[in-house]
ROPATOR-94203 format. One record per atom (N, C-alpha, C): residue number from 1; residue in three letters; atom name; x, y, z. Coordinates in nm, 4 decimals. Layout:
BEGIN
- NUM;ALA;CA;X;Y;Z $
...
This chain:
BEGIN
- 1;MET;N;-1.3196;0.3649;-2.0140 $
- 1;MET;CA;-1.3320;0.4029;-2.1695 $
- 1;MET;C;-1.2222;0.5174;-2.1879 $
- 2;THR;N;-1.1298;0.4893;-2.2979 $
- 2;THR;CA;-1.0316;0.6150;-2.3111 $
- 2;THR;C;-1.1028;0.7348;-2.3696 $
- 3;GLY;N;-1.0629;0.8445;-2.3010 $
- 3;GLY;CA;-1.0910;0.9653;-2.3414 $
- 3;GLY;C;-1.2178;1.0271;-2.2725 $
- 4;ALA;N;-1.2744;0.9488;-2.1784 $
- 4;ALA;CA;-1.3992;0.9818;-2.1131 $
- 4;ALA;C;-1.3617;1.1090;-2.0166 $
- 5;ARG;N;-1.4488;1.2010;-2.0198 $
- 5;ARG;CA;-1.4367;1.3026;-1.9299 $
- 5;ARG;C;-1.5331;1.3097;-1.8292 $
- 6;TRP;N;-1.4978;1.2505;-1.6872 $
- 6;TRP;CA;-1.6075;1.2311;-1.5973 $
- 6;TRP;C;-1.6308;1.3513;-1.5383 $
- 7;ARG;N;-1.7637;1.3770;-1.4855 $
- 7;ARG;CA;-1.8288;1.4958;-1.4006 $
- 7;ARG;C;-1.9276;1.4297;-1.3169 $
- 8;THR;N;-1.9369;1.5216;-1.1937 $
- 8;THR;CA;-2.0204;1.4701;-1.0972 $
- 8;THR;C;-2.1344;1.5796;-1.1091 $
- 9;SER;N;-2.2468;1.5360;-1.0768 $
- 9;SER;CA;-2.3725;1.6206;-1.0844 $
- 9;SER;C;-2.3494;1.7356;-0.9918 $
- 10;THR;N;-2.3950;1.8526;-1.0186 $
- 10;THR;CA;-2.3907;1.9782;-0.9415 $
- 10;THR;C;-2.4774;1.9707;-0.8139 $
- 11;ARG;N;-2.5730;1.8683;-0.8341 $
- 11;ARG;CA;-2.6579;1.8462;-0.7208 $
- 11;ARG;C;-2.6022;1.7327;-0.6237 $
- 12;SER;N;-2.4998;1.6869;-0.6425 $
- 12;SER;CA;-2.4309;1.5963;-0.5521 $
- 12;SER;C;-2.3607;1.6617;-0.4358 $
- 13;SER;N;-2.3761;1.5969;-0.3190 $
- 13;SER;CA;-2.3271;1.6473;-0.2100 $
- 13;SER;C;-2.1759;1.6428;-0.2039 $
- 14;SER;N;-2.1023;1.7417;-0.1328 $
- 14;SER;CA;-1.9468;1.7173;-0.1212 $
- 14;SER;C;-1.9162;1.6422;-0.0059 $
- 15;ASN;N;-2.0042;1.5794;0.0804 $
- 15;ASN;CA;-1.9682;1.5057;0.1962 $
- 15;ASN;C;-1.9614;1.3502;0.1601 $
- 16;GLY;N;-1.9268;1.3063;0.0444 $
- 16;GLY;CA;-1.9133;1.1568;0.0318 $
- 16;GLY;C;-2.0582;1.0894;0.0089 $
- 17;GLY;N;-2.1554;1.1687;-0.0080 $
- 17;GLY;CA;-2.2974;1.1000;-0.0452 $
- 17;GLY;C;-2.3014;1.0005;-0.1548 $
- 18;ASN;N;-2.4165;0.9565;-0.1912 $
- 18;ASN;CA;-2.4279;0.8721;-0.3046 $
- 18;ASN;C;-2.4448;0.9616;-0.4108 $
- 19;CYS;N;-2.3153;0.9265;-0.5062 $
- 19;CYS;CA;-2.3263;1.0121;-0.6392 $
- 19;CYS;C;-2.2823;0.9210;-0.7565 $
- 20;VAL;N;-2.3308;0.9641;-0.8717 $
- 20;VAL;CA;-2.2951;0.9083;-1.0033 $
- 20;VAL;C;-2.2064;1.0129;-1.0799 $
- 21;GLU;N;-2.1211;0.9631;-1.1552 $
- 21;GLU;CA;-2.0365;1.0440;-1.2405 $
- 21;GLU;C;-2.0849;1.0106;-1.3956 $
- 22;VAL;N;-2.0705;1.1131;-1.4647 $
- 22;VAL;CA;-2.1263;1.0890;-1.6090 $
- 22;VAL;C;-2.0369;1.1553;-1.6996 $
- 23;ALA;N;-2.0005;1.0701;-1.8102 $
- 23;ALA;CA;-1.9042;1.1191;-1.9129 $
- 23;ALA;C;-1.9872;1.1257;-2.0427 $
- 24;ASP;N;-2.0264;1.2383;-2.1028 $
- 24;ASP;CA;-2.1001;1.2571;-2.2148 $
- 24;ASP;C;-2.0323;1.3344;-2.3381 $
- 25;ASN;N;-1.9054;1.3106;-2.3272 $
- 25;ASN;CA;-1.8306;1.3729;-2.4340 $
- 25;ASN;C;-1.7641;1.2970;-2.5338 $
- 26;LEU;N;-1.7984;1.1632;-2.5304 $
- 26;LEU;CA;-1.7720;1.0756;-2.6511 $
- 26;LEU;C;-1.8845;1.0559;-2.7461 $
- 27;PRO;N;-1.8682;1.0469;-2.8694 $
- 27;PRO;CA;-1.9922;1.0446;-2.9641 $
- 27;PRO;C;-2.0468;0.9191;-2.9484 $
- 28;GLY;N;-2.2019;0.9346;-2.9567 $
- 28;GLY;CA;-2.2897;0.8305;-2.9588 $
- 28;GLY;C;-2.3267;0.7594;-2.8174 $
- 29;VAL;N;-2.2359;0.7978;-2.7129 $
- 29;VAL;CA;-2.2675;0.7224;-2.5828 $
- 29;VAL;C;-2.2578;0.8168;-2.4705 $
- 30;VAL;N;-2.3168;0.7749;-2.3779 $
- 30;VAL;CA;-2.3160;0.8411;-2.2239 $
- 30;VAL;C;-2.2709;0.7428;-2.1333 $
- 31;LEU;N;-2.1793;0.7548;-2.0629 $
- 31;LEU;CA;-2.1264;0.6732;-1.9717 $
- 31;LEU;C;-2.1567;0.7145;-1.8327 $
- 32;VAL;N;-2.1904;0.5884;-1.7387 $
- 32;VAL;CA;-2.2287;0.6503;-1.6028 $
- 32;VAL;C;-2.1725;0.5351;-1.5194 $
- 33;ARG;N;-2.1096;0.6066;-1.3995 $
- 33;ARG;CA;-2.0419;0.5050;-1.2988 $
- 33;ARG;C;-2.0760;0.5439;-1.1519 $
- 34;ASP;N;-2.0510;0.4762;-1.0525 $
- 34;ASP;CA;-2.0625;0.5117;-0.9155 $
- 34;ASP;C;-1.9273;0.5909;-0.8756 $
- 35;SER;N;-1.9565;0.7007;-0.8156 $
- 35;SER;CA;-1.8286;0.7724;-0.7753 $
- 35;SER;C;-1.7487;0.7089;-0.6649 $
- 36;LYS;N;-1.8007;0.6283;-0.5920 $
- 36;LYS;CA;-1.7368;0.5568;-0.4839 $
- 36;LYS;C;-1.6800;0.4297;-0.5374 $
- 37;ASP;N;-1.6934;0.3837;-0.6595 $
- 37;ASP;CA;-1.6337;0.2594;-0.7026 $
- 37;ASP;C;-1.6064;0.2813;-0.8514 $
- 38;ARG;N;-1.5199;0.3640;-0.8814 $
- 38;ARG;CA;-1.4806;0.4036;-0.9999 $
- 38;ARG;C;-1.4093;0.2891;-1.1047 $
- 39;ASP;N;-1.3651;0.1922;-1.0338 $
- 39;ASP;CA;-1.2972;0.0744;-1.1022 $
- 39;ASP;C;-1.4141;-0.0206;-1.1323 $
- 40;GLY;N;-1.5371;-0.0011;-1.0797 $
- 40;GLY;CA;-1.6479;-0.0867;-1.1007 $
- 40;GLY;C;-1.7037;-0.0926;-1.2321 $
- 41;GLY;N;-1.8253;-0.1298;-1.2421 $
- 41;GLY;CA;-1.8936;-0.1300;-1.3793 $
- 41;GLY;C;-1.9330;0.0039;-1.4306 $
- 42;ILE;N;-1.9472;0.0095;-1.5556 $
- 42;ILE;CA;-2.0025;0.1378;-1.6302 $
- 42;ILE;C;-2.0976;0.0975;-1.7050 $
- 43;LEU;N;-2.2051;0.1990;-1.6745 $
- 43;LEU;CA;-2.3140;0.1776;-1.7712 $
- 43;LEU;C;-2.2803;0.2484;-1.8932 $
- 44;VAL;N;-2.3264;0.2011;-2.0104 $
- 44;VAL;CA;-2.3069;0.2647;-2.1485 $
- 44;VAL;C;-2.4500;0.2935;-2.2074 $
- 45;LEU;N;-2.4862;0.4109;-2.2154 $
- 45;LEU;CA;-2.6376;0.4340;-2.2571 $
- 45;LEU;C;-2.6141;0.5225;-2.3860 $
- 46;ALA;N;-2.7186;0.4956;-2.4725 $
- 46;ALA;CA;-2.7503;0.5855;-2.5790 $
- 46;ALA;C;-2.7890;0.7292;-2.5406 $
- 47;PRO;N;-2.7434;0.8385;-2.5961 $
- 47;PRO;CA;-2.7741;0.9666;-2.5636 $
- 47;PRO;C;-2.9352;1.0019;-2.5540 $
- 48;ASP;N;-3.0089;0.9502;-2.6166 $
- 48;ASP;CA;-3.1556;0.9535;-2.6068 $
- 48;ASP;C;-3.1988;0.8923;-2.4764 $
- 49;VAL;N;-3.1409;0.7686;-2.4611 $
- 49;VAL;CA;-3.1991;0.7022;-2.3387 $
- 49;VAL;C;-3.1591;0.7766;-2.2024 $
- 50;TRP;N;-3.0256;0.8359;-2.2051 $
- 50;TRP;CA;-2.9812;0.9204;-2.1044 $
- 50;TRP;C;-3.0775;1.0497;-2.0797 $
- 51;ARG;N;-3.1201;1.1174;-2.1824 $
- 51;ARG;CA;-3.1834;1.2302;-2.1721 $
- 51;ARG;C;-3.3240;1.1829;-2.1236 $
- 52;ALA;N;-3.3796;1.0751;-2.1590 $
- 52;ALA;CA;-3.5280;1.0264;-2.1052 $
- 52;ALA;C;-3.4988;1.0094;-1.9622 $
- 53;PHE;N;-3.3964;0.9403;-1.9128 $
- 53;PHE;CA;-3.3649;0.9072;-1.7864 $
- 53;PHE;C;-3.3849;1.0418;-1.6831 $
- 54;VAL;N;-3.2924;1.1298;-1.7335 $
- 54;VAL;CA;-3.2659;1.2667;-1.6627 $
- 54;VAL;C;-3.4087;1.3214;-1.6680 $
- 55;GLY;N;-3.4817;1.3416;-1.7653 $
- 55;GLY;CA;-3.6130;1.3931;-1.7766 $
- 55;GLY;C;-3.7140;1.3393;-1.6916 $
- 56;PHE;N;-3.7004;1.1858;-1.6710 $
- 56;PHE;CA;-3.7832;1.1206;-1.5650 $
- 56;PHE;C;-3.7463;1.1489;-1.4461 $
- 57;ALA;N;-3.6146;1.1536;-1.4142 $
- 57;ALA;CA;-3.5758;1.1905;-1.2595 $
- 57;ALA;C;-3.5992;1.3261;-1.2168 $
- 58;ALA;N;-3.6022;1.4238;-1.3249 $
- 58;ALA;CA;-3.6358;1.5595;-1.2854 $
- 58;ALA;C;-3.7984;1.5812;-1.2843 $
- 59;GLY;N;-3.8585;1.4827;-1.3135 $
- 59;GLY;CA;-4.0052;1.4938;-1.3078 $
- 59;GLY;C;-4.0755;1.5707;-1.4184 $
- 60;ARG;N;-3.9944;1.5882;-1.5448 $
- 60;ARG;CA;-4.0462;1.6271;-1.6613 $
- 60;ARG;C;-4.1275;1.5312;-1.7517 $
């Protein structure tokens, strides 16, 4: 997606571990991709769905 600014979680290891990258700078969507396969598929989520997922993953 044009204009997406990708970032990796601060909890991701720097030794090539399993990571995802997130771009949340575009209006109305949050993009998620595999850091090891950047040319692969991209998940496109609504911001409220992303917040719910992060809350669930964090045990909140």
